[in-house]
N, C-alpha and C positions, 0 to 999 in steps of 0.2 A: 479194706481188710486185706492184709497180705496173705500169701499162701502159707507163711509160717504160723499165722494165727489160727489156721483151720485144724480141726481134729483130723487125725490120720484117716485116709481113705475118703475124705470129702473133697468135692470140687469147689471152685470159687462161687458157684451159684447155689451152693447148699445141698446139692444132690450127691449121693454116694458115687464114687468114681466108677464102680462097676455099672451103675445105672446110666451114667453118662456114656460109657462105652457101648452099652446095650442100645441106647437111643441113637447114638451116632451110627452104629451099625445098621439100625433099621432105616435111618435116613439115607445112608449110602445104598442100601439094598433097594429102597424105593426109587432112588435116582437111577440106579442101574436098570431097573425094570422100565422106567420111563425112557431111558436111552435106547433100550432094546425095542420098545414100541415105536419110537421115533425112527429107528433104523428100519424096522419092518415096513413102516408107512412109506419111507423114502424108497425102499426097494419096490413096493407096489406102484409108486408113482413112476419109477424108472421103467418098470415092466409095461405100464400103460403107455408111456411115451414111446417105448420101443414098438408096441403094437401099432400105435398111430403112425410111426415112422415106416413100419413095414407096410401098412395099408397105403400110405402115401406113395411108397416106392412101387407098389403094385398098380396103383392108379396111374402113376407116371409111366410105367412100363406099358400099360394098356394104351395110354394116349400116344406114346411114341409109336407103338405098333399101328394104331389108327392113322397117325401122320404118314408113316411109310406106305400104308395101303392107299391113302388119299393121294399121295405124291405119285404113286404108280398109276392110279386112275387118271390123274391130271396128265401125266406123260402119254398115256394111251390116247386120251382125248386130243391132246396136241398133235399126235401122230395122225389121228383120223382127220383132224382139221387140215393138216398139211397135205394129206393125200387128196382130200376133197378140193383143196385150193389148186393143187397140181392138175387134177382131173378137169376142173373148171377152166383152167388156162388152156389145156389141150383142146377142150370142146370149143372154146372161143376162137382158137386158131383155125379149127376145122370149119367153123361156121362163118367166120369173117377172115378169110385169108387175105393177106396183104400183097 
């Protein structure tokens, strides 16, 4: 059936053109709502990912601080070991002079 054979105001599927426009509008409206919902869901996922990233950064920062503190403790212990080694060397020289 060609469009020339249709009564005025009818679509090729037999529905009135105003009804086709109405249904088409509803379909597009539904798609727009679905797109908005998908966008909102994506925004929520991004927010959740940002929170995880922020949390990870805080953990990393804490670990870096702990590393700095541990390194300072190691250096202090190394200095104590060196001082004790030096003291022991002096004591050996005093006890066993050559």
